[in-house]
N, CA, C and O atoms as a GROMACS GRO file, in nm:
protein
  408
    1UNK      N    1  -5.956   3.983  -7.263
    1UNK     CA    2  -6.045   4.056  -7.175
    1UNK      C    3  -5.983   4.058  -7.037
    1UNK      O    4  -5.924   3.959  -6.992
    2UNK      N    5  -5.998   4.171  -6.969
    2UNK     CA    6  -5.944   4.188  -6.835
    2UNK      C    7  -6.059   4.222  -6.742
    2UNK      O    8  -6.130   4.320  -6.763
    3UNK      N    9  -6.079   4.142  -6.638
    3UNK     CA   10  -6.188   4.164  -6.544
    3UNK      C   11  -6.152   4.273  -6.445
    3UNK      O   12  -6.035   4.291  -6.409
    4UNK      N   13  -6.253   4.347  -6.402
    4UNK     CA   14  -6.238   4.460  -6.312
    4UNK      C   15  -6.313   4.436  -6.182
    4UNK      O   16  -6.404   4.353  -6.176
    5UNK      N   17  -6.276   4.508  -6.078
    5UNK     CA   18  -6.346   4.508  -5.949
    5UNK      C   19  -6.416   4.642  -5.935
    5UNK      O   20  -6.364   4.735  -5.873
    6UNK      N   21  -6.535   4.652  -5.994
    6UNK     CA   22  -6.608   4.778  -5.998
    6UNK      C   23  -6.723   4.776  -5.898
    6UNK      O   24  -6.813   4.692  -5.910
    7UNK      N   25  -6.723   4.865  -5.798
    7UNK     CA   26  -6.836   4.874  -5.707
    7UNK      C   27  -6.961   4.919  -5.784
    7UNK      O   28  -6.950   4.990  -5.884
    8UNK      N   29  -7.077   4.879  -5.736
    8UNK     CA   30  -7.202   4.913  -5.804
    8UNK      C   31  -7.215   5.064  -5.824
    8UNK      O   32  -7.262   5.108  -5.929
    9UNK      N   33  -7.174   5.143  -5.727
    9UNK     CA   34  -7.186   5.288  -5.734
    9UNK      C   35  -7.102   5.348  -5.847
    9UNK      O   36  -7.127   5.462  -5.889
   10UNK      N   37  -7.002   5.275  -5.897
   10UNK     CA   38  -6.913   5.327  -6.001
   10UNK      C   39  -6.935   5.262  -6.137
   10UNK      O   40  -6.856   5.284  -6.229
   11UNK      N   41  -7.041   5.182  -6.150
   11UNK     CA   42  -7.064   5.108  -6.275
   11UNK      C   43  -7.083   5.200  -6.394
   11UNK      O   44  -7.035   5.170  -6.503
   12UNK      N   45  -7.152   5.313  -6.377
   12UNK     CA   46  -7.176   5.404  -6.489
   12UNK      C   47  -7.046   5.469  -6.536
   12UNK      O   48  -7.026   5.492  -6.655
   13UNK      N   49  -6.958   5.497  -6.442
   13UNK     CA   50  -6.827   5.554  -6.477
   13UNK      C   51  -6.746   5.453  -6.559
   13UNK      O   52  -6.684   5.489  -6.659
   14UNK      N   53  -6.746   5.328  -6.515
   14UNK     CA   54  -6.672   5.224  -6.587
   14UNK      C   55  -6.731   5.204  -6.727
   14UNK      O   56  -6.657   5.189  -6.824
   15UNK      N   57  -6.863   5.203  -6.736
   15UNK     CA   58  -6.929   5.186  -6.866
   15UNK      C   59  -6.893   5.301  -6.961
   15UNK      O   60  -6.868   5.279  -7.080
   16UNK      N   61  -6.890   5.423  -6.908
   16UNK     CA   62  -6.858   5.540  -6.990
   16UNK      C   63  -6.716   5.532  -7.046
   16UNK      O   64  -6.687   5.585  -7.153
   17UNK      N   65  -6.627   5.466  -6.972
   17UNK     CA   66  -6.488   5.452  -7.018
   17UNK      C   67  -6.472   5.336  -7.116
   17UNK      O   68  -6.365   5.321  -7.177
   18UNK      N   69  -6.576   5.254  -7.133
   18UNK     CA   70  -6.568   5.143  -7.229
   18UNK      C   71  -6.574   5.005  -7.169
   18UNK      O   72  -6.562   4.906  -7.241
   19UNK      N   73  -6.592   4.995  -7.037
   19UNK     CA   74  -6.604   4.862  -6.975
   19UNK      C   75  -6.736   4.799  -7.016
   19UNK      O   76  -6.833   4.869  -7.047
   20UNK      N   77  -6.739   4.667  -7.016
   20UNK     CA   78  -6.860   4.592  -7.051
   20UNK      C   79  -6.894   4.497  -6.938
   20UNK      O   80  -6.807   4.460  -6.858
   21UNK      N   81  -7.021   4.457  -6.932
   21UNK     CA   82  -7.070   4.366  -6.829
   21UNK      C   83  -7.074   4.225  -6.885
   21UNK      O   84  -7.127   4.202  -6.994
   22UNK      N   85  -7.017   4.129  -6.811
   22UNK     CA   86  -7.023   3.988  -6.848
   22UNK      C   87  -7.129   3.924  -6.758
   22UNK      O   88  -7.103   3.901  -6.640
   23UNK      N   89  -7.249   3.895  -6.814
   23UNK     CA   90  -7.356   3.842  -6.728
   23UNK      C   91  -7.328   3.702  -6.675
   23UNK      O   92  -7.377   3.666  -6.569
   24UNK      N   93  -7.249   3.622  -6.747
   24UNK     CA   94  -7.216   3.488  -6.700
   24UNK      C   95  -7.130   3.489  -6.576
   24UNK      O   96  -7.153   3.411  -6.484
   25UNK      N   97  -7.033   3.576  -6.573
   25UNK     CA   98  -6.943   3.586  -6.457
   25UNK      C   99  -6.984   3.695  -6.360
   25UNK      O  100  -6.929   3.707  -6.251
   26UNK      N  101  -7.083   3.776  -6.400
   26UNK     CA  102  -7.131   3.887  -6.319
   26UNK      C  103  -7.016   3.979  -6.279
   26UNK      O  104  -6.997   4.013  -6.162
   27UNK      N  105  -6.940   4.017  -6.381
   27UNK     CA  106  -6.822   4.101  -6.363
   27UNK      C  107  -6.814   4.202  -6.475
   27UNK      O  108  -6.856   4.175  -6.588
   28UNK      N  109  -6.758   4.318  -6.445
   28UNK     CA  110  -6.724   4.416  -6.547
   28UNK      C  111  -6.588   4.377  -6.604
   28UNK      O  112  -6.504   4.324  -6.531
   29UNK      N  113  -6.566   4.404  -6.733
   29UNK     CA  114  -6.439   4.372  -6.795
   29UNK      C  115  -6.403   4.476  -6.900
   29UNK      O  116  -6.488   4.551  -6.948
   30UNK      N  117  -6.275   4.479  -6.934
   30UNK     CA  118  -6.225   4.563  -7.041
   30UNK      C  119  -6.202   4.471  -7.160
   30UNK      O  120  -6.127   4.374  -7.150
   31UNK      N  121  -6.267   4.500  -7.274
   31UNK     CA  122  -6.248   4.414  -7.391
   31UNK      C  123  -6.103   4.418  -7.440
   31UNK      O  124  -6.031   4.516  -7.418
   32UNK      N  125  -6.061   4.310  -7.506
   32UNK     CA  126  -5.926   4.306  -7.564
   32UNK      C  127  -5.910   4.422  -7.661
   32UNK      O  128  -6.002   4.456  -7.735
   33UNK      N  129  -5.792   4.481  -7.660
   33UNK     CA  130  -5.762   4.591  -7.751
   33UNK      C  131  -5.793   4.729  -7.694
   33UNK      O  132  -5.758   4.829  -7.756
   34UNK      N  133  -5.858   4.736  -7.579
   34UNK     CA  134  -5.889   4.863  -7.515
   34UNK      C  135  -5.782   4.891  -7.410
   34UNK      O  136  -5.748   4.802  -7.331
   35UNK      N  137  -5.730   5.013  -7.408
   35UNK     CA  138  -5.624   5.050  -7.313
   35UNK      C  139  -5.673   5.037  -7.169
   35UNK      O  140  -5.786   5.072  -7.138
   36UNK      N  141  -5.586   4.985  -7.082
   36UNK     CA  142  -5.622   4.962  -6.942
   36UNK      C  143  -5.597   5.083  -6.851
   36UNK      O  144  -5.644   5.084  -6.737
   37UNK      N  145  -5.525   5.183  -6.898
   37UNK     CA  146  -5.489   5.296  -6.813
   37UNK      C  147  -5.610   5.362  -6.746
   37UNK      O  148  -5.602   5.392  -6.627
   38UNK      N  149  -5.721   5.387  -6.816
   38UNK     CA  150  -5.835   5.452  -6.749
   38UNK      C  151  -5.901   5.365  -6.642
   38UNK      O  152  -5.981   5.416  -6.563
   39UNK      N  153  -5.869   5.237  -6.637
   39UNK     CA  154  -5.936   5.144  -6.546
   39UNK      C  155  -5.848   5.103  -6.428
   39UNK      O  156  -5.883   5.010  -6.355
   40UNK      N  157  -5.736   5.171  -6.406
   40UNK     CA  158  -5.640   5.131  -6.304
   40UNK      C  159  -5.701   5.118  -6.165
   40UNK      O  160  -5.663   5.029  -6.090
   41UNK      N  161  -5.793   5.206  -6.130
   41UNK     CA  162  -5.847   5.200  -5.993
   41UNK      C  163  -5.932   5.076  -5.969
   41UNK      O  164  -5.961   5.042  -5.854
   42UNK      N  165  -5.974   5.007  -6.076
   42UNK     CA  166  -6.057   4.887  -6.061
   42UNK      C  167  -5.980   4.758  -6.089
   42UNK      O  168  -6.035   4.649  -6.076
   43UNK      N  169  -5.854   4.771  -6.125
   43UNK     CA  170  -5.773   4.652  -6.148
   43UNK      C  171  -5.721   4.601  -6.015
   43UNK      O  172  -5.688   4.679  -5.926
   44UNK      N  173  -5.714   4.469  -6.002
   44UNK     CA  174  -5.655   4.411  -5.882
   44UNK      C  175  -5.507   4.448  -5.880
   44UNK      O  176  -5.447   4.470  -5.985
   45UNK      N  177  -5.450   4.456  -5.761
   45UNK     CA  178  -5.308   4.486  -5.750
   45UNK      C  179  -5.229   4.393  -5.839
   45UNK      O  180  -5.251   4.272  -5.838
   46UNK      N  181  -5.136   4.448  -5.916
   46UNK     CA  182  -5.060   4.368  -6.011
   46UNK      C  183  -5.117   4.380  -6.152
   46UNK      O  184  -5.054   4.334  -6.247
   47UNK      N  185  -5.234   4.442  -6.167
   47UNK     CA  186  -5.287   4.470  -6.299
   47UNK      C  187  -5.354   4.355  -6.370
   47UNK      O  188  -5.384   4.367  -6.488
   48UNK      N  189  -5.378   4.243  -6.305
   48UNK     CA  190  -5.433   4.128  -6.374
   48UNK      C  191  -5.585   4.128  -6.377
   48UNK      O  192  -5.644   4.058  -6.459
   49UNK      N  193  -5.648   4.203  -6.290
   49UNK     CA  194  -5.793   4.201  -6.284
   49UNK      C  195  -5.844   4.094  -6.190
   49UNK      O  196  -5.961   4.097  -6.150
   50UNK      N  197  -5.759   4.000  -6.153
   50UNK     CA  198  -5.797   3.900  -6.055
   50UNK      C  199  -5.889   3.794  -6.108
   50UNK      O  200  -5.935   3.801  -6.222
   51UNK      N  201  -5.917   3.696  -6.026
   51UNK     CA  202  -6.010   3.591  -6.060
   51UNK      C  203  -6.115   3.584  -5.952
   51UNK      O  204  -6.106   3.653  -5.851
   52UNK      N  205  -6.211   3.502  -5.972
   52UNK     CA  206  -6.315   3.487  -5.873
   52UNK      C  207  -6.433   3.578  -5.896
   52UNK      O  208  -6.436   3.656  -5.992
   53UNK      N  209  -6.530   3.569  -5.807
   53UNK     CA  210  -6.650   3.647  -5.815
   53UNK      C  211  -6.632   3.770  -5.729
   53UNK      O  212  -6.566   3.763  -5.625
   54UNK      N  213  -6.689   3.882  -5.770
   54UNK     CA  214  -6.675   4.005  -5.694
   54UNK      C  215  -6.810   4.047  -5.640
   54UNK      O  216  -6.909   4.048  -5.713
   55UNK      N  217  -6.814   4.081  -5.512
   55UNK     CA  218  -6.933   4.141  -5.453
   55UNK      C  219  -6.936   4.283  -5.509
   55UNK      O  220  -6.859   4.368  -5.464
   56UNK      N  221  -7.024   4.309  -5.606
   56UNK     CA  222  -7.020   4.435  -5.678
   56UNK      C  223  -7.053   4.555  -5.591
   56UNK      O  224  -7.015   4.667  -5.625
   57UNK      N  225  -7.121   4.536  -5.481
   57UNK     CA  226  -7.151   4.649  -5.393
   57UNK      C  227  -7.027   4.695  -5.318
   57UNK      O  228  -7.010   4.814  -5.293
   58UNK      N  229  -6.941   4.601  -5.283
   58UNK     CA  230  -6.822   4.635  -5.204
   58UNK      C  231  -6.692   4.620  -5.283
   58UNK      O  232  -6.586   4.657  -5.233
   59UNK      N  233  -6.699   4.565  -5.405
   59UNK     CA  234  -6.580   4.540  -5.488
   59UNK      C  235  -6.480   4.452  -5.416
   59UNK      O  236  -6.359   4.472  -5.426
   60UNK      N  237  -6.532   4.353  -5.342
   60UNK     CA  238  -6.445   4.259  -5.272
   60UNK      C  239  -6.450   4.124  -5.343
   60UNK      O  240  -6.558   4.078  -5.381
   61UNK      N  241  -6.337   4.064  -5.361
   61UNK     CA  242  -6.327   3.933  -5.423
   61UNK      C  243  -6.385   3.827  -5.331
   61UNK      O  244  -6.353   3.822  -5.212
   62UNK      N  245  -6.472   3.743  -5.386
   62UNK     CA  246  -6.533   3.635  -5.310
   62UNK      C  247  -6.488   3.504  -5.374
   62UNK      O  248  -6.520   3.476  -5.489
   63UNK      N  249  -6.414   3.423  -5.298
   63UNK     CA  250  -6.356   3.301  -5.353
   63UNK      C  251  -6.388   3.184  -5.260
   63UNK      O  252  -6.369   3.194  -5.139
   64UNK      N  253  -6.437   3.073  -5.317
   64UNK     CA  254  -6.465   2.954  -5.239
   64UNK      C  255  -6.338   2.874  -5.215
   64UNK      O  256  -6.233   2.904  -5.272
   65UNK      N  257  -6.347   2.773  -5.131
   65UNK     CA  258  -6.231   2.692  -5.093
   65UNK      C  259  -6.172   2.618  -5.212
   65UNK      O  260  -6.051   2.596  -5.216
   66UNK      N  261  -6.254   2.578  -5.307
   66UNK     CA  262  -6.206   2.501  -5.421
   66UNK      C  263  -6.213   2.580  -5.551
   66UNK      O  264  -6.225   2.520  -5.658
   67UNK      N  265  -6.206   2.712  -5.544
   67UNK     CA  266  -6.217   2.797  -5.662
   67UNK      C  267  -6.098   2.780  -5.756
   67UNK      O  268  -5.983   2.777  -5.712
   68UNK      N  269  -6.127   2.769  -5.885
   68UNK     CA  270  -6.024   2.767  -5.988
   68UNK      C  271  -6.070   2.860  -6.099
   68UNK      O  272  -6.180   2.845  -6.151
   69UNK      N  273  -5.986   2.957  -6.135
   69UNK     CA  274  -6.021   3.052  -6.240
   69UNK      C  275  -5.997   2.986  -6.374
   69UNK      O  276  -5.884   2.948  -6.406
   70UNK      N  277  -6.102   2.971  -6.454
   70UNK     CA  278  -6.091   2.910  -6.586
   70UNK      C  279  -6.067   3.018  -6.690
   70UNK      O  280  -6.119   3.129  -6.677
   71UNK      N  281  -5.990   2.986  -6.792
   71UNK     CA  282  -5.953   3.084  -6.893
   71UNK      C  283  -6.070   3.123  -6.982
   71UNK      O  284  -6.067   3.228  -7.046
   72UNK      N  285  -6.172   3.042  -6.987
   72UNK     CA  286  -6.288   3.075  -7.071
   72UNK      C  287  -6.416   3.050  -6.992
   72UNK      O  288  -6.415   2.983  -6.889
   73UNK      N  289  -6.525   3.104  -7.042
   73UNK     CA  290  -6.651   3.100  -6.968
   73UNK      C  291  -6.736   2.980  -7.010
   73UNK      O  292  -6.836   2.995  -7.080
   74UNK      N  293  -6.696   2.861  -6.969
   74UNK     CA  294  -6.778   2.743  -6.995
   74UNK      C  295  -6.836   2.696  -6.863
   74UNK      O  296  -6.803   2.749  -6.757
   75UNK      N  297  -6.921   2.596  -6.869
   75UNK     CA  298  -6.979   2.538  -6.749
   75UNK      C  299  -6.890   2.423  -6.705
   75UNK      O  300  -6.884   2.322  -6.775
   76UNK      N  301  -6.820   2.433  -6.592
   76UNK     CA  302  -6.727   2.327  -6.552
   76UNK      C  303  -6.795   2.197  -6.513
   76UNK      O  304  -6.728   2.096  -6.492
   77UNK      N  305  -6.927   2.197  -6.502
   77UNK     CA  306  -6.999   2.074  -6.472
   77UNK      C  307  -7.031   1.996  -6.598
   77UNK      O  308  -7.079   1.883  -6.589
   78UNK      N  309  -7.005   2.054  -6.714
   78UNK     CA  310  -7.028   1.987  -6.842
   78UNK      C  311  -6.891   1.950  -6.900
   78UNK      O  312  -6.793   2.020  -6.875
   79UNK      N  313  -6.882   1.841  -6.978
   79UNK     CA  314  -6.754   1.801  -7.037
   79UNK      C  315  -6.694   1.911  -7.125
   79UNK      O  316  -6.762   1.968  -7.210
   80UNK      N  317  -6.566   1.939  -7.103
   80UNK     CA  318  -6.493   2.038  -7.181
   80UNK      C  319  -6.345   1.998  -7.179
   80UNK      O  320  -6.285   1.989  -7.072
   81UNK      N  321  -6.287   1.973  -7.295
   81UNK     CA  322  -6.148   1.927  -7.303
   81UNK      C  323  -6.052   2.028  -7.240
   81UNK      O  324  -5.957   1.989  -7.171
   82UNK      N  325  -6.076   2.156  -7.262
   82UNK     CA  326  -5.987   2.259  -7.207
   82UNK      C  327  -5.996   2.264  -7.054
   82UNK      O  328  -5.894   2.276  -6.986
   83UNK      N  329  -6.118   2.256  -7.001
   83UNK     CA  330  -6.136   2.260  -6.855
   83UNK      C  331  -6.085   2.133  -6.789
   83UNK      O  332  -6.030   2.138  -6.679
   84UNK      N  333  -6.102   2.020  -6.854
   84UNK     CA  334  -6.054   1.894  -6.796
   84UNK      C  335  -5.905   1.901  -6.768
   84UNK      O  336  -5.859   1.848  -6.666
   85UNK      N  337  -5.828   1.966  -6.855
   85UNK     CA  338  -5.683   1.982  -6.833
   85UNK      C  339  -5.657   2.071  -6.711
   85UNK      O  340  -5.572   2.040  -6.628
   86UNK      N  341  -5.732   2.182  -6.702
   86UNK     CA  342  -5.711   2.278  -6.593
   86UNK      C  343  -5.756   2.222  -6.458
   86UNK      O  344  -5.700   2.258  -6.355
   87UNK      N  345  -5.857   2.134  -6.459
   87UNK     CA  346  -5.914   2.083  -6.335
   87UNK      C  347  -5.853   1.951  -6.288
   87UNK      O  348  -5.880   1.906  -6.177
   88UNK      N  349  -5.773   1.888  -6.373
   88UNK     CA  350  -5.719   1.755  -6.342
   88UNK      C  351  -5.638   1.756  -6.212
   88UNK      O  352  -5.545   1.835  -6.196
   89UNK      N  353  -5.676   1.668  -6.120
   89UNK     CA  354  -5.603   1.651  -5.995
   89UNK      C  355  -5.622   1.761  -5.893
   89UNK      O  356  -5.549   1.766  -5.794
   90UNK      N  357  -5.717   1.850  -5.914
   90UNK     CA  358  -5.738   1.961  -5.822
   90UNK      C  359  -5.841   1.924  -5.715
   90UNK      O  360  -5.919   1.831  -5.734
   91UNK      N  361  -5.842   1.997  -5.603
   91UNK     CA  362  -5.944   1.973  -5.502
   91UNK      C  363  -6.085   1.996  -5.557
   91UNK      O  364  -6.180   1.931  -5.513
   92UNK      N  365  -6.098   2.086  -5.653
   92UNK     CA  366  -6.229   2.112  -5.714
   92UNK      C  367  -6.281   1.986  -5.781
   92UNK      O  368  -6.398   1.950  -5.764
   93UNK      N  369  -6.196   1.920  -5.858
   93UNK     CA  370  -6.238   1.799  -5.928
   93UNK      C  371  -6.272   1.688  -5.827
   93UNK      O  372  -6.366   1.612  -5.848
   94UNK      N  373  -6.197   1.680  -5.721
   94UNK     CA  374  -6.225   1.579  -5.618
   94UNK      C  375  -6.359   1.606  -5.550
   94UNK      O  376  -6.435   1.513  -5.523
   95UNK      N  377  -6.389   1.732  -5.523
   95UNK     CA  378  -6.517   1.769  -5.462
   95UNK      C  379  -6.632   1.737  -5.559
   95UNK      O  380  -6.736   1.687  -5.517
   96UNK      N  381  -6.613   1.767  -5.688
   96UNK     CA  382  -6.715   1.738  -5.788
   96UNK      C  383  -6.742   1.587  -5.795
   96UNK      O  384  -6.857   1.545  -5.804
   97UNK      N  385  -6.637   1.506  -5.791
   97UNK     CA  386  -6.652   1.361  -5.797
   97UNK      C  387  -6.725   1.308  -5.674
   97UNK      O  388  -6.807   1.216  -5.685
   98UNK      N  389  -6.696   1.365  -5.558
   98UNK     CA  390  -6.764   1.325  -5.435
   98UNK      C  391  -6.914   1.356  -5.443
   98UNK      O  392  -6.997   1.275  -5.405
   99UNK      N  393  -6.946   1.472  -5.493
   99UNK     CA  394  -7.087   1.512  -5.506
   99UNK      C  395  -7.159   1.426  -5.609
   99UNK      O  396  -7.277   1.397  -5.593
  100UNK      N  397  -7.089   1.384  -5.714
  100UNK     CA  398  -7.151   1.303  -5.819
  100UNK      C  399  -7.187   1.163  -5.768
  100UNK      O  400  -7.279   1.100  -5.820
  101UNK      N  401  -7.115   1.115  -5.667
  101UNK     CA  402  -7.141   0.982  -5.611
  101UNK      C  403  -7.268   0.980  -5.528
  101UNK      O  404  -7.327   0.873  -5.507
  102UNK      N  405  -7.312   1.094  -5.480
  102UNK     CA  406  -7.429   1.100  -5.390
  102UNK      C  407  -7.556   1.076  -5.465
  102UNK      O  408  -7.664   1.078  -5.406
   0.00000   0.00000   0.00000
């Protein structure tokens, strides 16, 4: 799946081309196996679709200081073997540990 930066005003156009809404990440995406050419105007520069949360009204990427893009949509506050590897030694994990001590 490839995430898109679709402004709210263009959501119907993206949907008509085959984009889908991911309610967990609050992002439009192109499902695997669907050609990306029709979605070029909503792909981040470099064609990756980017990470982070998008302000859908302005199609601007919103990223916090300790943001880490996870490969799958799990809850990083719950134990997950795959996320533990990705988060090990990161500022995000340190911030989470600090908050857990409170």
